[in-house]
VODO-386006 format. One line per field, with one value per residue (C-alpha): residue in one letter; x, y, z. Coordinates in steps of 0.2 Angstrom, whole numbers. Layout:
! VODO-386006
rest <- [A,...] .
x <- [X,...] .
y <- [Y,...] .
z <- [Z,...] .
This chain:
! VODO-386006
rest <- [X,X,X,X,X,X,X,X,X,X,X,X,X,X,X,X,X,X,X,X,X,X,X,X,X,X,X,X,X,X,X,X,X,X,X,X,X,X,X,X,X,X,X,X,X,X,X,X,X,X,X,X,X,X,X,X,X,X,X,X,X,X,X,X,X,X,X,X,X,X,X,X,X,X,X,X,X,X,X,X,X,X,X,X,X,X,X,X,X,X,X,X,X,X,X,X,X,X,X,X,X,X,X,X,X,X,X,X,X,X,X,X,X,X,X,X,X,X,X,X,X,X,X,X,X,X,X,X,X,X,X,X,X,X,X,X,X,X,X,X,X,X,X,X,X,X,X,X,X,X,X,X,X,X,X,X,X,X,X,X,X,X,X,X,X,X,X,X,X,X,X,X,X,X,X,X,X,X,X,X,X,X,X,X,X,X,X,X,X,X,X,X,X,X,X,X,X,X,X,X,X,X,X,X,X,X,X,X,X,X,X,X,X,X,X,X,X,X,X,X,X,X,X,X,X,X,X,X,X,X,X,X,X,X,X,X,X,X,X,X,X,X,X,X,X,X,X,X,X,X,X,X,X,X,X,X,X,X,X,X,X,X,X,X,X,X,X,X,X,X,X,X,X,X,X,X,X,X,X,X,X,X,X,X,X,X,X,X,X,X,X,X,X,X,X,X,X,X,X,X,X,X,X,X,X,X,X,X,X,X,X,X,X,X,X,X,X,X,X,X,X,X,X,X,X,X,X,X,X,X,X,X,X,X,X,X,X,X,X,X,X,X,X,X,X,X,X,X,X,X,X,X,X,X,X,X,X,X,X,X,X,X,X,X,X,X,X,X,X,X,X,X,X,X,X,X,X,X,X,X,X,X,X,X,X,X,X,X,X,X,X,X,X,X,X,X,X,X,X,X,X,X,X,X,X,X,X,X,X,X,X,X,X,X,X,X,X,X,X,X,X,X,X,X,X,X,X,X,X,X,X,X,X,X,X,X,X,X,X,X,X,X,X,X,X,X,X,X,X,X,X,X,X,X,X,X,X,X,X,X,X,X,X,X,X,X,X,X,X,X,X,X,X,X,X,X,X,X,X,X,X,X,X,X,X,X,X,X,X,X,X,X,X,X,X,X,X,X,X,X,X,X,X,X,X,X,X,X,X,X,X,X,X,X,X,X,X,X,X,X,X,X,X,X,X,X,X,X,X,X,X,X,X,X,X,X,X,X,X,X,X,X,X,X,X,X,X,X,X,X,X,X,X,X,X,X,X,X,X,X,X,X,X,X,X,X,X,X,X,X,X,X,X,X,X,X,X,X,X,X,X,X,X,X,X,X,X,X,X,X,X,X,X,X,X,X,X,X,X,X,X,X,X,X,X,X,X,X,X,X,X,X,X,X,X,X,X,X,X,X,X,X,X,X,X,X,X,X,X,X,X,X,X,X,X,X,X,X,X,X,X,X,X,X,X,X,X,X,X,X,X,X,X,X,X,X,X,X,X,X,X,X,X,X,X,X,X,X,X,X,X,X,X,X,X,X,X,X,X,X,X,X,X,X,X,X,X,X,X,X,X,X,X,X,X,X,X,X,X,X,X,X,X,X,X,X,X,X,X,X,X,X,X,X,X,X,X,X,X,X,X,X,X,X,X,X,X,X,X,X,X,X,X,X,X,X,X,X,X,X,X,X,X,X,X,X,X,X,X,X,X,X,X,X,X,X,X,X,X,X,X,X,X,X,X,X,X,X,X,X,X,X,X,X,X,X,X,X,X,X,X,X,X,X,X,X,X,X,X,X,X,X,X,X,X,X,X,X,X,X,X,X,X,X,X,X,X,X,X,X,X,X,X,X,X,X,X,X,X,X,X,X,X,X,X,X,X,X,X,X,X,X,X,X,X,X,X,X,X,X,X,X,X,X,X,X,X,X,X,X,X,X,X,X,X,X,X,X,X,X,X,X,X,X,X,X,X,X,X,X,X,X,X,X,X,X,X,X,X,X,X,X,X,X,X,X,X,X,X,X,X,X,X,X,X,X,X,X,X,X,X,X,X,X,X,X,X,X,X,X,X,X,X,X,X,X,X,X,X,X,X,X,X,X,X,X,X,X,X,X,X,X,X,X,X,X,X,X,X,X,X,X,X,X,X,X,X,X,X,X,X,X,X,X,X,X,X,X,X,X,X,X,X,X,X,X,X,X,X,X,X,X,X,X,X,X,X,X,X,X,X,X,X,X,X,X,X,X,X,X,X,X,X,X,X,X,X,X,X,X,X,X,X,X,X,X,X,X,X,X,X,X,X,X,X,X,X,X,X,X,X,X,X,X,X,X,X,X,X,X,X,X,X,X,X,X,X,X,X,X,X,X,X,X,X,X,X,X,X,X,X,X,X,X,X,X,X,X,X,X,X,X,X,X,X,X,X,X,X,X,X,X,X,X,X,X,X,X,X,X,X] .
x <- [368,373,367,376,392,389,387,402,413,406,410,428,430,423,435,450,445,442,460,468,459,465,483,482,476,491,503,495,498,517,515,525,513,499,489,489,485,470,463,465,456,440,440,441,428,416,419,416,400,393,399,401,397,379,374,384,375,358,363,368,351,342,353,349,361,361,368,386,391,406,420,427,444,447,465,464,474,492,498,492,505,502,501,517,508,511,495,501,492,476,478,480,465,455,461,453,437,436,420,410,415,409,392,394,396,412,405,422,414,426,413,412,431,429,416,429,439,436,442,454,457,439,438,453,446,429,437,446,438,439,434,449,460,456,464,482,488,480,485,500,492,476,487,499,484,479,496,497,481,478,488,497,491,473,474,456,454,470,464,448,456,468,454,444,459,463,446,449,464,454,442,453,451,432,426,412,425,425,407,409,412,394,386,376,377,394,390,386,402,412,403,406,425,427,416,422,405,389,379,390,383,364,361,369,365,346,342,329,343,357,350,364,376,366,365,384,386,375,385,401,394,390,408,415,404,408,426,431,429,442,456,468,473,469,451,450,455,443,429,432,432,414,408,418,407,410,420,416,422,411,426,430,417,424,420,409,419,436,429,423,441,450,441,436,429,441,431,414,407,413,405,389,389,392,378,366,370,372,362,373,360,366,354,347,351,361,359,341,345,356,341,339,355,347,335,349,352,369,384,393,378,376,394,394,378,385,402,395,382,393,408,397,391,408,417,403,404,390,390,377,363,368,385,378,366,380,390,376,372,390,390,372,368,354,340,324,308,302,317,315,332,329,311,319,330,323,311,308,319,333,332,335,321,314,296,283,284,299,305,290,289,290,304,299,293,305,302,307,324,327,324,312,294,289,275,260,254,271,278,262,245,236,246,244,225,229,236,219,218,233,228,242,246,264,261,249,263,276,264,260,279,284,272,273,292,302,302,320,322,307,305,314,305,288,291,297,286,270,269,276,265,249,239,242,235,222,236,247,233,228,246,248,232,239,254,247,228,219,214,206,216,232,240,257,268,282,287,271,261,248,242,238,221,212,202,190,203,211,230,240,255,253,267,282,293,286,285,304,306,297,309,324,316,314,332,338,327,334,352,350,339,329,315,313,296,292,310,312,323,315,326,319,324,329,315,320,314,302,285,293,276,270,285,284,266,271,284,273,259,270,276,260,249,232,218,203,187,180,191,205,217,234,237,240,228,234,230,242,256,255,255,270,280,275,282,297,303,321,318,337,339,321,315,297,283,274,257,266,274,257,247,259,256,237,229,220,201,187,173,161,173,173,189,199,198,213,221,223,239,229,221,237,245,238,234,218,210,206,189,174,174,192,198,183,179,168,182,187,191,201,210,219,226,241,245,245,247,263,267,260,243,227,219,200,189,179,167,161,178,189,203,192,202,208,224,221,234,234,242,251,246,263,281,282,264,259,241,237,220,214,214,200,197,194,203,202,218,225,234,252,253,240,245,228,228,226,240,242,224,210,201,208,204,203,208,208,208,200,211,209,220,225,236,254,250,249,237,230,215,216,202,201,187,178,187,178,182,183,171,161,143,133,115,102,106,125,130,144,151,168,171,170,161,144,131,113,98,85,84,92,110,119,135,145,155,162,148,134,123,115,103,92,73,66,51,56,45,44,50,36,23,12,5,-7,-4,15,21,41,41,48,36,25,18,6,13,4,12,8,24,30,45,55,65,81,76,72,55,47,34,22,20,20,37,43,37,45,62,61,53,41,24,30,46,38,25,14,20,37,51,55,36,38,47,60,62,43,41,53,49,38,40,39,49,68,76,91,102,100,109,106,94,87,90,84,98,90,100,97,106,113,119,106,115,111,94,86,92,91,85,91,106,107,118,126,122,133,145,160,158,149,156,167,155,145,156,147,140,122,110,95,79,86,100,114,127,131,148,140,124,127,129,112,103,110,104,87,88,77,86,84,96,113,128,133,120,120,119,117,100,93,83,66,56,69,56,44,43,51,51,68,72,71,53,55,48,60,56,68,79,94,88,87,105,112,107,115,97,93,76,64,50,43,30,26,29,13,18,30,40,43,59,59,60,48,31,26,24,25,19,5,1,19,26,45,56,64,82,95,106,105,119,110,111,94,94,78,83,74,57,58,47,58,75,90,103,118,135,132,125,129,121,130,127,134,136,126,137,152,143,139,157,162,149,155,173,167,158,144,155,154,140,135,150,140,124,119,125,141,144,139,151,165,161,160,178,183,176,190,181,173,160,152,140,137,119,112,99,94,83,68,78,91,106,112,109,123,125,136,127,135,132,123,121,134,144,146,164,158,145,158,170,156,153,171,172,157,164,181,172,162,177,186,172,171,190,190,204,213,205,189,194,205,190,179,163,167,174,156,153,155,149,145,137,135,117,113,102,85,73,57,47,48,32,35,49,47,46,64,69,67,79,92,90,93,109,114,111,122,136,136,137,155,162,174,182,200,211,223,242,255,272] .
y <- [-149,-163,-153,-138,-147,-156,-139,-132,-147,-145,-127,-131,-144,-132,-118,-130,-136,-119,-113,-128,-125,-107,-112,-125,-111,-100,-114,-117,-99,-103,-117,-114,-125,-113,-126,-137,-122,-118,-135,-135,-119,-125,-141,-130,-118,-133,-139,-122,-120,-137,-135,-121,-107,-114,-103,-88,-89,-89,-74,-65,-68,-62,-46,-41,-34,-16,-20,-24,-41,-46,-52,-69,-76,-83,-84,-93,-93,-88,-77,-61,-47,-42,-25,-22,-21,-31,-39,-53,-46,-45,-63,-68,-59,-67,-84,-81,-75,-88,-96,-79,-74,-91,-85,-70,-69,-64,-50,-45,-28,-14,-2,-13,-10,9,10,5,21,39,55,55,37,33,44,36,19,23,30,13,4,-15,-16,-6,-14,-31,-26,-25,-9,2,-8,2,19,14,4,19,30,19,19,38,41,26,22,5,2,1,-18,-23,-11,-18,-36,-32,-24,-39,-51,-41,-39,-57,-61,-50,-61,-77,-75,-67,-82,-81,-76,-66,-53,-44,-40,-31,-14,-16,-15,0,1,3,-10,-22,-18,-22,-38,-43,-39,-51,-65,-81,-86,-77,-85,-76,-59,-63,-56,-40,-37,-38,-44,-31,-17,-26,-34,-29,-37,-53,-54,-53,-67,-78,-73,-78,-94,-98,-94,-105,-119,-117,-111,-125,-138,-129,-141,-127,-111,-101,-108,-104,-86,-83,-91,-79,-64,-69,-68,-53,-38,-23,-8,10,11,-5,-13,-28,-41,-56,-60,-75,-78,-79,-92,-103,-102,-104,-118,-128,-145,-151,-140,-143,-145,-127,-120,-129,-122,-104,-106,-112,-97,-83,-76,-79,-73,-58,-44,-46,-28,-17,-2,0,2,18,30,25,34,50,49,51,69,64,66,51,40,46,43,26,20,26,19,2,0,7,-4,-19,-12,-8,-23,-34,-42,-53,-49,-56,-45,-46,-40,-25,-22,-22,-10,2,0,4,20,26,20,10,6,14,11,29,36,37,30,14,13,11,-3,-12,-26,-38,-51,-39,-41,-27,-20,-4,0,2,20,25,36,47,47,64,69,72,89,101,112,130,125,112,97,84,86,71,61,64,46,38,23,15,20,7,-7,2,-1,-19,-17,-17,-35,-41,-53,-49,-32,-34,-37,-22,-11,-18,-16,2,6,-3,6,23,27,12,1,-4,-6,-17,-26,-42,-44,-41,-54,-67,-64,-59,-63,-80,-85,-95,-85,-69,-76,-62,-49,-57,-58,-40,-34,-45,-38,-21,-25,-40,-40,-56,-54,-66,-76,-84,-87,-87,-97,-107,-117,-117,-123,-132,-115,-109,-108,-103,-87,-90,-92,-79,-76,-63,-63,-73,-66,-72,-65,-75,-90,-88,-86,-103,-111,-105,-110,-128,-129,-121,-134,-148,-142,-137,-152,-142,-130,-117,-116,-103,-102,-121,-130,-146,-158,-166,-181,-179,-170,-175,-193,-190,-182,-170,-165,-160,-150,-141,-137,-131,-119,-112,-110,-101,-89,-86,-86,-93,-86,-95,-88,-87,-76,-74,-85,-92,-107,-125,-137,-147,-163,-159,-153,-170,-180,-171,-171,-189,-195,-184,-179,-185,-195,-198,-179,-173,-178,-171,-180,-172,-171,-161,-149,-146,-144,-131,-121,-123,-107,-109,-110,-112,-124,-111,-105,-113,-120,-107,-110,-117,-122,-140,-145,-158,-145,-140,-157,-157,-144,-136,-136,-119,-113,-111,-95,-91,-89,-79,-60,-64,-70,-62,-44,-36,-21,-15,-33,-29,-13,-2,14,20,19,36,33,23,12,15,4,12,0,11,18,13,8,0,9,26,31,44,54,47,48,35,31,33,34,16,11,2,7,22,31,42,61,68,53,54,42,36,32,30,44,43,48,40,42,35,20,8,-3,-11,-10,-22,-12,-3,15,19,36,41,56,60,66,70,66,83,90,84,67,75,69,85,93,81,82,71,58,56,41,25,10,-8,-13,-29,-31,-39,-45,-46,-62,-59,-66,-56,-54,-46,-31,-34,-51,-56,-68,-73,-69,-82,-79,-61,-57,-46,-37,-30,-14,-4,-9,-6,-20,-19,-33,-36,-34,-50,-57,-74,-89,-100,-118,-130,-117,-113,-95,-92,-73,-74,-62,-62,-43,-33,-33,-45,-30,-35,-37,-22,-10,8,17,31,43,45,60,50,50,31,24,11,-1,4,15,-1,-5,13,13,-4,3,17,32,43,46,64,58,51,56,45,42,36,49,50,53,70,85,90,107,111,105,97,81,87,105,120,123,124,140,142,158,171,167,148,136,120,103,86,75,60,52,41,48,34,45,50,67,71,79,86,75,87,79,93,105,123,126,142,145,161,160,164,149,137,120,123,114,98,91,74,70,70,63,72,66,67,55,68,68,84,87,95,101,119,114,105,120,132,122,121,102,90,79,60,53,57,49,47,41,22,19,0,3,18,8,2,4,14,27,14,14,-1,-7,-9,-22,-9,-7,10,15,23,31,20,5,17,28,13,7,24,22,5,-3,-18,-20,-31,-31,-19,-7,2,-6,-13,-28,-32,-47,-58,-60,-79,-92,-106,-97,-102,-89,-71,-56,-65,-51,-49,-59,-60,-59,-75,-79,-71,-86,-105,-103,-91,-92,-86,-74,-66,-50,-47,-38,-41,-51,-59,-67,-59,-68,-64,-71,-70,-58,-53,-44,-30,-23,-5,5,21,28,26,36,49,51,53,66,75,75,81,96,93,95,81,73,64,52,45,41,24,30,35,18,9,19,15,-4,-3,3,-13,-23,-27,-37,-26,-39,-38,-24,-20,-18,-14,-6,-2,-16,-16,-28,-15,-18,-16,-29,-30,-42,-43,-46,-51,-39,-44,-63,-71,-87,-99,-92,-74,-80,-89,-74,-63,-75,-76,-57,-55,-67,-57,-41,-49,-56,-39,-32,-46,-47,-28,-26,-9,-7,-6,3,16,22,34,28,10,10,10,-7,-20,-37,-45,-62,-71,-76,-93,-94,-100,-109,-105,-89,-82,-75,-83,-94,-103,-122,-124,-112,-123,-136,-122,-115,-133,-134,-117,-122,-138,-128,-116,-131,-130,-141,-130,-142,-141,-133,-119,-122,-110,-117] .
z <- [207,195,180,185,187,170,161,169,164,146,146,151,137,124,129,128,111,105,111,104,87,88,91,77,65,70,66,49,44,44,32,16,5,0,-8,7,18,6,7,26,26,18,29,44,38,36,53,61,51,56,74,86,73,72,86,79,62,71,82,66,58,73,74,56,43,49,67,69,75,86,76,79,76,59,54,37,20,19,5,14,18,36,42,53,70,86,90,101,116,106,101,119,124,110,115,132,125,112,119,120,102,95,98,87,68,59,48,40,37,37,44,59,62,59,72,85,82,81,73,58,60,58,43,35,38,31,15,13,-2,-1,-19,-25,-12,-21,-37,-30,-38,-25,-9,-2,-2,9,21,23,26,40,48,47,56,67,83,84,102,96,96,93,78,70,73,65,50,48,48,35,24,26,20,5,0,4,-10,-23,-34,-34,-51,-44,-37,-53,-51,-34,-42,-49,-32,-27,-8,0,13,-1,-10,5,9,-9,-8,7,1,-8,-15,-20,-5,7,2,2,20,16,-3,-7,-24,-26,-23,-32,-47,-59,-46,-45,-64,-65,-52,-62,-78,-69,-62,-80,-85,-72,-78,-97,-96,-84,-97,-109,-114,-120,-112,-128,-127,-108,-112,-126,-116,-101,-112,-118,-101,-96,-90,-101,-94,-95,-113,-118,-126,-115,-122,-131,-149,-153,-169,-160,-148,-162,-170,-154,-146,-162,-162,-148,-136,-143,-126,-121,-137,-133,-115,-121,-133,-119,-107,-120,-134,-150,-162,-172,-176,-193,-199,-187,-199,-195,-176,-180,-179,-161,-157,-161,-146,-134,-127,-119,-130,-123,-125,-143,-147,-139,-148,-165,-162,-157,-171,-185,-179,-182,-199,-206,-200,-204,-187,-181,-163,-151,-145,-127,-131,-140,-126,-113,-122,-124,-105,-101,-111,-108,-91,-83,-95,-91,-101,-101,-109,-128,-131,-122,-129,-146,-140,-125,-123,-108,-116,-119,-138,-150,-159,-167,-162,-177,-183,-172,-186,-184,-165,-157,-145,-128,-124,-115,-100,-100,-92,-105,-94,-100,-94,-82,-88,-76,-77,-71,-80,-85,-79,-88,-79,-63,-64,-62,-45,-38,-43,-33,-19,-7,0,-4,-22,-23,-15,-27,-42,-38,-36,-52,-63,-55,-54,-47,-62,-62,-43,-40,-57,-51,-34,-43,-56,-44,-29,-38,-57,-55,-41,-44,-32,-43,-59,-62,-59,-72,-84,-82,-85,-100,-108,-109,-120,-129,-129,-135,-153,-166,-178,-181,-198,-208,-195,-202,-186,-175,-191,-180,-174,-192,-199,-182,-186,-172,-158,-148,-146,-137,-149,-165,-176,-186,-173,-159,-171,-173,-154,-151,-163,-153,-136,-142,-148,-131,-121,-131,-128,-109,-104,-91,-90,-76,-68,-54,-50,-49,-61,-69,-78,-94,-104,-122,-130,-147,-142,-128,-134,-146,-153,-136,-132,-148,-144,-127,-132,-146,-134,-122,-136,-146,-130,-135,-124,-117,-123,-106,-95,-107,-98,-105,-93,-98,-91,-76,-85,-99,-87,-77,-93,-100,-85,-80,-97,-99,-82,-78,-62,-58,-55,-51,-33,-35,-43,-58,-48,-34,-47,-56,-40,-35,-51,-49,-43,-26,-27,-14,-15,-21,-35,-52,-59,-69,-88,-96,-113,-118,-128,-137,-148,-155,-158,-176,-188,-193,-210,-218,-211,-222,-232,-227,-245,-250,-249,-234,-224,-207,-210,-196,-203,-187,-183,-194,-184,-199,-188,-180,-162,-157,-166,-162,-175,-176,-186,-200,-208,-222,-226,-241,-230,-216,-203,-198,-189,-176,-166,-148,-131,-121,-104,-96,-100,-106,-109,-124,-123,-134,-133,-147,-147,-136,-126,-108,-97,-79,-71,-53,-44,-45,-27,-16,3,8,-4,10,3,21,27,25,12,-3,-6,-24,-29,-48,-59,-75,-89,-108,-122,-129,-142,-146,-137,-120,-106,-98,-90,-76,-62,-47,-45,-29,-20,-14,-4,-10,3,3,1,15,13,27,36,35,18,12,-6,-10,-21,-39,-38,-46,-39,-41,-30,-36,-55,-55,-58,-45,-44,-29,-32,-18,-6,-19,-24,-41,-47,-62,-59,-67,-58,-52,-51,-36,-39,-41,-41,-56,-56,-71,-68,-70,-84,-80,-82,-67,-52,-63,-73,-86,-104,-111,-122,-116,-117,-106,-107,-92,-87,-91,-109,-109,-116,-104,-110,-97,-82,-71,-77,-75,-57,-53,-59,-47,-56,-47,-56,-59,-67,-83,-96,-107,-125,-132,-130,-148,-152,-144,-153,-141,-148,-146,-128,-116,-106,-92,-95,-108,-124,-122,-121,-133,-133,-146,-162,-160,-166,-157,-165,-158,-150,-142,-127,-112,-97,-85,-71,-58,-58,-76,-72,-83,-97,-112,-129,-139,-143,-146,-162,-166,-185,-187,-201,-190,-179,-189,-188,-173,-161,-163,-177,-178,-195,-198,-212,-218,-225,-243,-240,-239,-226,-217,-209,-193,-186,-192,-210,-209,-201,-213,-228,-220,-221,-211,-199,-202,-190,-182,-191,-209,-221,-224,-242,-240,-232,-241,-254,-256,-240,-231,-225,-218,-198,-189,-171,-163,-151,-137,-140,-148,-165,-178,-194,-204,-202,-204,-190,-178,-183,-180,-162,-161,-161,-172,-180,-171,-185,-198,-192,-176,-159,-152,-140,-126,-127,-111,-101,-101,-115,-109,-109,-126,-141,-137,-147,-156,-167,-174,-188,-188,-203,-210,-205,-216,-215,-212,-200,-188,-169,-164,-149,-142,-133,-117,-120,-139,-150,-163,-163,-170,-181,-169,-166,-147,-134,-116,-102,-93,-76,-72,-57,-56,-42,-54,-67,-54,-49,-67,-70,-55,-61,-79,-70,-82,-98,-111,-102,-118,-114,-99,-109,-116,-134,-127,-119,-134,-145,-133,-134,-153,-153,-145,-159,-171,-185,-198,-202,-185,-180,-162,-156,-138,-127,-110,-104,-92,-81,-76,-87,-105,-118,-131,-146,-160,-177,-193,-207,-223,-226,-215,-218,-204,-201,-199,-186,-177,-177,-171,-157,-152,-153,-141,-129,-129,-125,-111,-103,-104,-94,-81,-79,-77,-90,-91,-108,-98,-82,-90,-101,-92,-99,-98,-81,-74,-81,-67,-73,-90,-93,-109,-114,-122,-138,-136,-147,-138,-136,-154,-161,-178,-185,-202,-201,-207,-194,-179,-187,-190,-173,-165,-175,-169,-151,-153,-160,-145,-132,-127,-113,-103,-91,-84,-72,-76,-75,-81,-87] .
């Protein structure tokens, strides 16, 4: 009873206080002193927000932005011309209802008022634009319209309108009001027109929907900060014009030169502030951007572009790039990256540029009705492949939207909520690898000089342009005194005195983006982050400790996961001496690194050509994709529409299509691939592994892909148990070389190994595959039947898909004169050392085939026709024939022994004598099953998914099946090698996997060996990280896991006495300590 009385008394007191406050507000409206009234207004608003309105704000948050709230009484600033309506009765009723209305929010939304009336009054109300009303010129007409259609006795309606219009006047001095016209949604426009600060519109205007509006808010806040320091009215006016948004004609921007002249030294702080918030850097040459205007189809846009650029050229005005960009946007509309006009101008940092070869780019194809043909792949199909690597469902959804068709609408949300989050490190790395892949070498920098002379290190963007950008970033950091990290502003001490070398190394690293050799990450190590912030963070303005900031940047890891590789700034605090051999002809040779081809061509390495490369017309994987695939390439991309994508489900459904790069740069002939689920793999006993992960079962490497577990087949030894019969071969088969040929075209060292790897006894025949003439008798069957008018020609291949049965070892060539050369256009070499352009040419001249591919003059000398044994255990008629199949020579002579799969069982292949090392710098690597070590830069083992190959074979309908063979995969891997001095070699091992190594050509220097080692690690990381350069390639998309192999000094049949010392040195050079945790700043 006491509690009830107490609550009743409190309600009466609250009611009386509210009524008194309401009367006080009405009295203050009559105050002639507008400034005092304005001051009282803000005091009153603060009291209301901190007091009774707390409940109303919570009520509004719970109600949501789309439900109208009950308006409350807020009679505020004077200076408003009231509508001549008697609302005294309404005021009395509002006083009696003061307490209930305190629980609701004052929305000041004109649509809330309009909902209270009907008919023509409601129509006139909804046609009222608060944004236009705010400009003063158009006030009388809308008010007259309301009086014309709305009855004066509708007191609640007129009270709501009065409060709304009062709010319009209340915030008319807010600089953000000039931005309201940029809002897209009508509800957001009205909310902006009644607001007095940008924080008041956040509940109605979402940043993802109104990015242009929020950009304008930030621009005007910068104007308030800078122009408020002006000491003269002239400087104030010139400063305001600098930040003024362009109108439809694009002529309202200020002139940087006028600001300098008007403000002068007396207002140096104003000029410095303007420089900090705007880009005052003029384009180097405005004239070269004029061709971009020709890419616009709209006459207005073309006229605006030409006028803006020619005005700067004729008047020699050094205008800022943001000014030019704003004027172009005013005349040409919203910038979209798939439009050729904006492709010519727009980059992520809103700088002006012309892409390489822009003058030769084709205009987009037109449909029959004259409209632009939409790109079937969306905005960027290559980056859309990365969406599968997103950790959260939200980021996966945003990623799919942004790279399909909603780039402009979702780009800001995607950047802030996904790419800047430490949990999405793999997603960000994947997306960066499309536009800026990690490539070897950095040279020719004038500011970031400590990054020069690094030919064996990987960088995403080592160029003079990024070098200049790093210089600008450091100057801006010194001027602003803060750095933004994941949306948080960190205040820094004067960087000219506090660790200047470290800050320079940091800004250079952020621009040049060096990559870790393992994983291809770009993050700075946490230790460097903590050390730098601990030394230079301004404690007077920064409450957080460096450790907490750096820990927030640290991507989360579990106990079983290894720390993410990172980059240490210490390596870049001093310069590097030129590497050995850097000034000689044997230095690193990467012809495609300088991007010699235009934007619509793919650069392909040609080691035996004069140029060293070839520019092949290609196709872009999307309207704004930077990834170009060569003509004829088959790509695997995600569907642009995937209703069953599982974006909100526990498991992701992957749905892809296979397309071909055709004529005129069009991607066509798309066929759907069978879909699959990113399901986990579960071992007996309940142990589970996620899709795309790798793990070890005893000594074998395994991968989990879409619920399929694939493991190597090495025979493992029990710890502490010595078995005299242990051979290390699969199923512990004896190390006897009695080769058999499987139906897949692969030669196995023995029937025991073939059976262990799953072949039935009827699926292989004794003898090596290439020892049998494929045109005289097919494997396990009779002679091949070629149609009339064609001839049989051997074409050895190893089929990897289980659906490629039979796996033909020959082709039928049409030798008629009318169609000669139209099929099978690959070059061939005959036994006389002559290269033929195609198979038809070779057969018409009655020449004998030596091997497929152009003749190799560097090997066609001396003992060229002597048989050799390849590292795959297959005998070839010559060294060149082995190399044409990507097989390195193991030893001279026919194959006669089987090597072991481990390195600690003593000498292997006792009857074999291995060749001497070709260089004192060799890293000796013994391939699995081989007898001799190769002088390689580095080697790695790949596990592939047979089911993925089956899906690809099904989509191709049996056409171009050679793409899914071992040779096809090795050819595609060879295209990833960007160094001419490195030769790729590989074969299908008896362990179930593909062995790949990069071997230097000729007699390599130490630098060339190191370069080949780094290049091998790069390709291995591309596979392990499932880079779009792997997943978009139909053949390579079946590769799931790659692990680097360490060199070994044991197990070689014969190594010269000095070879052991050389091998030890090579091992020491490969022992890298990779410790650190990743931090992105």
